[in-house]
N, C-alpha and C positions, 0 to 999 in steps of 0.2 A: 648512311645517307652517300650518297653520289654526288659529285660534284664535279662540275663543266667547267675547269678548270681554263679555260679558251672565252671563257664569256668575261667583259670586263667587268673589274671586280672581284667578279670571282677567280681570277687572275693572282688575286694580291693576297699571299699570305698570311699578312695581318689581319684582312679582311673572313678568311676564315677560321683562323683563330677568333675573332671576335665573336662568330656564327657559333662555336660549339660550347662556349659560356653562354650564349642565350638560350639552351636549351634547356628546358625543364625536365630531365629526363625520369627522374621521381612519376614523375603526371602520366610520362609514357608508361610506366613499369605497371602504376596503378589502374589506365582507364584504358588504351587501348592491348596490355599484354593481361589484366586481369591480377596482376599481381605476380605474374609466373615468370618476368624477366630480375634478376639481380641487379645488382647497380652497376652501370657499366662501366667500364675504365677508358682510360686515355691511352688504348694498347689496339694492336690489330689478334692480340692473344688473348681468347678466353680464357680467363681467371677460375676456372675449376676442371677440373678431373687432369686428364691425361698432359693436357698444354702446360698446364701451370709450373711446371717446372722450367718454362724458356721465361717465362716472367719476370723482370725487375717490376714487382708491387712500387719498392722507393722512387724511381724512376717516376712509375706512369703517374704518381700524384705529384711529387714536383716539380715536374717538366707540361704535366694536361692539363686537364682540364675538369671544370664541373659549371655547374647551372648559379652563373654570378650576371646576373642582367647590367648591372654596374661596369661589371670587369668589361663586358662587351663591348660599353659605349665606350669608355675608357679605351680602349684599344684604337676603336676607330676614330677616334680624337685625336690621338697620340700617332696616329696614320695621316693626318691630313683631314679627315671627315668634316662636315660639318650639317648641322640639321636645316635645314631648309625650310621656305614660309610652308609645303604641307606635310612638315615632320619627320621627312626621310633624310637620312643622310647624304649629302653630296661633295664630288670630290672634281674641281678641274670641268665642272660642268655634267660630271658624271654620275648619276643615281644610282643608288643601289635596288634595283628593281625597274620595272616591275621581273619578281624572277617565278616562274610556274614550281611549281613544289609536284611533281609525279608519279603515280603508280594505281597502278590497273585496278579500276571499278569494280566492286565488290571483295576486295581482300579487304575486311572491314579492320581487324588490327590494322593493317598501312595505313588504312584511310587515317583511321583515329590519331598515326602516330602522325602522321605529318599535320592534319588538326592542329596539333597543341605545337608543332616547328611554326607552323603558321602564327600563330597565333602569340608566340614567343615572340620570332622577325618582328613581325606588326611592332610588338611593344619597345622596342628597344631601338626604331627606326628605319629597318631595311623592309622596304616594298614587296611582301610577298605574300603567293595565295596557294589555293590547293587544286589542282585539275588530275580527274580520273578519268584516263579513257580506257577503251579495253585493253586485255591482257599484248593484243598482237601489236598495238598500237604501241603501247608503255615500249615494249619489248624494241622496237624498229627504233625507236627516239632514243634510247637509250644505245643501239651500239652502234646507229651513223653517229652519235652526239650532237641530236637533233636535242639534246634536252635542259634546265638551267642546273634543276637537284631534283634529284628521285629517290626513293626510297626502292630500294634492290636488294639481292639476296648476293652476299659471294660466299667463298667455300664453306663448306661447314664443319664438323669434329669429323676425325677419322686422320688415317695412317699417316698422310702424307701433309698435315696439317700442324703447327700452322704456316709451315712453309708458301703451301698453295695459295693463303688468303690471302699472303703478302704480296705475292704475283699476280693473282686477280687486281688487287687494288693498285700497286706500284710498278707494275715490270713497264718495263721500254723497248719489249724485244716487239720487233713487228709492229712497231705503232703504227695503228690505222688511221689514214685524213680521214677531218670533217667529212661526212656524208658517205665513208664506206663503212663496212664491217666492220667492226672491234669485238673481240670475245675474251679481253679482259683490259683493264683502265680503260674504262669506258669514259671518266673524265677527260683522258689524253695529257694525263700529269706527267710533266717531262723533268728528269733531274740526270746526272751523268756517272752517278754512282752506284745505283741499285740492279742495276745488271751482275754487275762483278760482286755486292753483297750475295743477292742471291741464287747466284750461281756456287760462291764459297759455303752457304748455307748448304745445297742441296751435295756438294763431294764433298763435306767435312767427314771425316774418317773419324772421328770423337766428339763427344759431346760438347767439351769444352770448346772446341773449334767452331763448331757449330751456334751452341748459347753466344758466342761471340757476332757473329754473323747476322743471328738475327735480334741481337739484342741493339745494333749498330742499324740497322733497319728500321725496329722501333723507335727509335731516336728520331732520325730522319721523318717519320711517320709524324709523331710529334708536333715538331718544329714545320711540317708543309702542309700536314691537314691536307690533303689528298680526298679523303673522305673521311667519315669518321659513324661508329656504332651509335644508333638509336636502342638499340631492345635486344636480348638475347632470348631469339624466338628458340623453344622445345622443339625437336623433333616431335611428340608426337605429345598431344595434350590427354588426359583421360581420363573416366571416373570409373568406378565402381559401384553396387547395391552390396551391404554386408547383409541383408534382411534374411536368407536362406542359404549363404554362404560364406565361410570364414577362408580365412589362413590365405588372404589378397598379397600379393605384392605391393608398399609402402615402406615409406620410410626408413622406419621402424623394423623393417621384417623384408629389407630387398635383397629376397633368393634369388628372385629374375627381374628380367627388366618387362616392365610392365608394357608389352608389346605382343602384336600378333606375328609376330616373324623369327626367325632366329635362334635363339637364347630364348628369348619370351614365348616361348613353345610349352617352358618347362612347368610356368605357373597354369596349364592348363589340368594337369595331372596330380596337382597338390593342395586344388581346392576341397573345402572337407566339408560334408553337408551338414548342414545347422538342423535340429533335432531327429537326426536320423544316416 
């Protein structure tokens, strides 16, 4: 979930921390992802596979967030917000919302995720609703900073991540003004420490130095919440029919990735005909 941190209300990190406590991530995993997403953590590091070595799970748990609507409202109240007659939180005449949550029309899992988020935010007293433009309109709005919040993608897994993901979300290099095209940090979140830490992580000559820089970046991320994960979306979804063929790749038989490219080609030659 990208957050436009130039918007009144969304420019307050306490409000952003309240929002992340308001979201029912398990419901998103179950409904939008049909159970294919593991539990999201308060980190920009994917908690599975090769990136796990860079993740401090204890910090993610202690300093992060989980679904807790009461905690969300408590944070808003501590920050000086109070509910108005309409049921929405307000401070100094500035209401939290109305905010549009955007993502492309027809991207059904993302559409479903935002319906959950909008319902959750309404429940704690934040005026939010969904809007699903066409893909081109959505992308232009996000890149130009013409949005409130948006479900969008950042770097997936690969040799350059999690560094590239931190860069996508947090980099302050060549910040694009509102109305001009940005290619990272679409929320225009500003921080004076991030660029040096990104450079330190990229230039690290050993794993210990890299880990130190990535941990510091994740600490800032949790404190400031410039964006937050809604779900972990697999690169591909797949299914197979074992009526006539056996030896399909599966969790208990993972000799090849179940995909039609690269190393996945191996499984084509390993299937066995049933009954002949």
